[in-house]
ROTORRO-796616 format. One record per residue (C-alpha): z, x, y; residue in three letters; residue number from 1. Coordinates in Angstrom, 3 decimals, padded with zeros to 6 digits, m for minus. Each point is the difference from the previous one (the first is absolute). Last residue first. Layout:
N
       pz       px       py res   n
        Z        X        Y ALA NUM
...
//
This chain:
180
       pz       px       py res   n
  083.736  116.951  074.928 LEU 180
  003.639  000.961 m000.487 LYS 179
  002.363 m002.460  001.691 ARG 178
  003.276  001.146  001.497 LEU 177
  003.272 m001.640  001.021 TYR 176
  002.997  000.810  002.204 THR 175
  003.078 m002.226  000.357 TRP 174
  001.691  000.161  003.362 THR 173
  003.488  000.295  001.532 PRO 172
  000.006 m000.591  003.798 VAL 171
  000.583  002.530  002.784 THR 170
  000.921 m001.611  003.304 THR 169
 m001.415 m001.464  003.187 ASP 168
 m000.638 m003.328 m001.772 ARG 167
 m003.349 m000.554  001.704 ALA 166
 m000.867  003.723 m000.170 VAL 165
  000.771  000.155 m003.724 SER 164
  000.680  003.520 m001.259 PHE 163
 m000.806  000.624 m003.628 SER 162
  002.080  000.549 m003.122 GLU 161
 m000.615  001.107 m003.557 ALA 160
  000.304 m001.497 m003.450 ASP 159
 m002.335  000.783 m002.847 GLY 158
 m003.522  000.046 m001.388 LEU 157
 m000.592 m003.645 m000.988 TYR 156
 m003.511 m000.579 m001.286 GLU 155
 m002.711 m001.843  001.900 PHE 154
 m002.191 m002.281 m002.112 GLY 153
 m000.695 m002.754  002.517 CYS 152
  002.817 m002.243 m001.287 HIS 151
  002.326  003.002  000.381 THR 150
 m000.998  000.295  003.643 LEU 149
  000.297 m003.687  000.863 VAL 148
  003.351 m000.177 m001.839 ARG 147
  001.340  002.785  002.246 ALA 146
 m001.156 m001.964  003.029 SER 145
  001.966 m003.043 m001.206 ALA 144
  003.041  002.257 m000.601 PRO 143
  000.408  000.563  003.757 ASN 142
  003.620  001.184  000.360 ASP 141
 m000.966  003.237 m001.740 GLN 140
 m002.432  000.809  002.785 PHE 139
 m003.466  000.642 m001.345 VAL 138
 m001.913  003.193 m000.589 SER 137
 m003.616  000.510 m001.050 ALA 136
 m002.106  002.747 m001.548 PHE 135
 m003.658  000.067 m000.955 MET 134
 m001.475  002.612 m002.322 THR 133
 m003.466  001.377 m000.776 LYS 132
 m001.325 m001.387  003.243 ASN 131
 m003.646 m000.832  000.650 GLU 130
  000.847 m001.003  003.584 LEU 129
 m001.447 m003.500 m000.514 PRO 128
  001.837 m000.597 m003.300 ASN 127
 m001.715 m003.397 m000.400 ALA 126
  002.211 m000.913 m002.967 GLN 125
  003.175  001.262  001.697 VAL 124
 m000.904 m001.790  003.249 LEU 123
 m000.684 m003.282 m001.801 ALA 122
  003.244  000.312 m001.990 GLN 121
  002.026  000.661  003.159 VAL 120
 m001.595 m002.998  001.737 ALA 119
  000.440 m002.350 m002.973 ASP 118
  003.627  001.019 m000.457 SER 117
  000.697 m000.472  003.729 ALA 116
 m001.717 m003.408  000.046 LEU 115
  001.850 m001.371 m003.030 GLY 114
  001.033 m003.103  001.969 THR 113
  003.723  000.743  000.315 ASN 112
 m000.301  000.972  003.666 TRP 111
 m003.153 m001.208  001.778 TYR 110
  001.643 m001.773  002.984 PRO 109
  002.263  003.089  000.386 PRO 108
 m002.862  002.432  000.772 ALA 107
 m000.508  002.564 m002.761 VAL 106
  000.808  003.673  000.284 TRP 105
 m001.610  002.976 m001.631 TYR 104
  000.277  003.697 m000.724 SER 103
 m001.979  002.168 m002.410 VAL 102
  000.566  003.739 m000.031 GLU 101
 m002.901  002.292 m000.740 SER 100
 m001.025  002.681 m002.461 GLN  99
 m003.124  002.094 m000.431 ASP  98
  001.944  003.302  000.002 ARG  97
  001.498 m000.402  003.516 ASP  96
  001.145 m003.279  001.520 MET  95
 m002.012 m002.685  001.759 ARG  94
  001.804 m003.142  001.115 GLU  93
 m001.433 m003.116 m001.617 LEU  92
  000.627 m003.291  001.742 SER  91
  000.596 m003.711 m000.496 ILE  90
  000.440 m002.597  002.713 LEU  89
  000.893 m003.687 m000.033 GLY  88
 m001.431 m003.506  000.227 MET  87
 m002.508  000.715  002.772 LEU  86
 m003.084 m002.137  000.611 GLU  85
  001.779 m002.962 m001.547 SER  84
 m001.441 m001.954 m002.895 GLY  83
 m003.254 m001.892 m000.561 ASP  82
 m000.675  001.970 m003.206 ALA  81
 m002.100  002.802  001.569 ILE  80
  002.226 m000.374  003.090 THR  79
  002.902  001.523 m001.951 GLY  78
  000.050  003.425  001.650 ASP  77
  002.573  002.408 m001.434 MET  76
 m000.446  002.574  002.747 ALA  75
 m000.607  003.556 m001.157 TRP  74
  001.553  003.240  001.226 VAL  73
 m001.377  003.445 m000.848 ASP  72
  002.478  002.783  000.722 GLU  71
 m000.625  003.571  001.119 ASP  70
 m002.017 m001.067  003.037 ARG  69
 m002.646  002.258  001.542 ASP  68
 m002.617 m002.740  000.470 ASN  67
  002.462 m002.241  001.823 SER  66
  000.114 m003.731 m000.839 MET  65
  003.457  000.151 m001.605 ALA  64
  001.288  002.119  002.896 ARG  63
 m001.310 m002.566  002.535 ALA  62
  001.566 m002.832 m002.052 VAL  61
  003.404  001.736  000.051 PHE  60
 m000.235  000.782  003.729 ALA  59
 m000.806 m003.655  000.799 GLU  58
  002.867 m001.166 m002.211 THR  57
  002.506  002.296  001.721 ARG  56
 m001.142 m000.821  003.544 GLY  55
  003.181 m001.866  000.943 PRO  54
  002.904  000.762 m002.347 PRO  53
  000.283 m001.972 m003.240 LEU  52
  003.536 m001.304 m000.423 PRO  51
  000.422  001.249 m002.591 HIS  50
 m001.806  003.215 m000.840 PRO  49
 m002.699  000.129 m002.694 ILE  48
 m000.058  003.369 m001.781 SER  47
  002.090 m000.016 m003.171 THR  46
 m000.782 m003.551 m001.001 THR  45
  002.175 m002.788 m001.464 MET  44
  001.930 m000.497  003.241 ARG  43
 m003.237 m000.554  001.954 ALA  42
 m001.069 m002.965 m002.153 VAL  41
  003.278 m001.953  000.229 ARG  40
  000.283  000.961  003.690 GLU  39
 m003.295 m001.698  000.800 ASP  38
 m001.810  002.273  002.458 GLY  37
 m002.394  001.067 m002.735 GLY  36
 m001.002 m003.657 m000.410 TYR  35
 m000.671 m000.846  003.638 LEU  34
 m001.033  003.515  001.042 GLU  33
 m002.422  000.327 m002.901 ILE  32
 m001.253 m003.516  000.793 LEU  31
 m000.714  000.876  003.631 GLY  30
 m001.405  003.460 m000.719 MET  29
 m002.597 m001.122 m002.535 ASP  28
 m002.696 m000.440  002.694 SER  27
  000.002  003.762  000.482 LYS  26
 m001.383  000.549 m003.478 ARG  25
  001.614  001.125 m003.230 LEU  24
 m002.101  001.075 m002.952 PRO  23
 m000.631 m002.661 m002.642 ARG  22
  001.747 m001.165 m003.154 LEU  21
 m001.736 m003.284 m000.705 VAL  20
  001.763 m003.062 m001.347 PHE  19
  000.255 m002.500 m002.856 ARG  18
 m003.090  000.705 m002.069 GLU  17
  000.407  003.753  000.523 THR  16
 m001.873  002.358  002.307 GLU  15
  000.914  003.591  000.895 VAL  14
 m001.458  001.310  003.276 THR  13
 m000.632  003.704  000.310 PRO  12
  001.417  002.352  002.622 GLN  11
 m002.547  002.433  001.329 VAL  10
  001.460  003.159  001.489 THR   9
 m002.205  001.279  002.775 ILE   8
  000.192  003.769  000.405 LYS   7
 m000.763  000.971  003.556 GLY   6
 m003.494  001.068  000.956 MET   5
 m000.227  003.216  001.947 GLU   4
 m002.527  000.169  002.809 VAL   3
 m001.363  003.385  000.815 THR   2
 m001.400  000.966  003.393 MET   1
//
């Protein structure tokens, strides 16, 4: 009898003075549902539906914790500085040729605090997937997210469009890249 060991993908933790980027855990589901279920958050993402259907958050966290995932998702955990256990999420979706796409959202109580810029910068500096290039897209009606990317050294590539599940329509985007 042969036993085959599955590939276990280790997702590193990235520490800053203000927060830790750590892999998701089941205990994050409540805050992900609370903040991700906020229409203001969902409308600025491609993948979060509004309203959130039952089981959606549980399935998302299960995928994020799976060993065969194609996207690493980190919680922005502020407990290191007496903050909230979950202030937002940031992820890297694997692409071919040592590239990935960075996505993020920040919970409304932490908007306009520099958290998104700090999280993107920490992930770029850590480069946990050893990428040569990172891409990102933001909806054109979200200039704050565009400023986060340019602040973190991403360069504007061009206009495109992406489907937003929460909006149930295609939305114009700006696309950025960062060579590492």
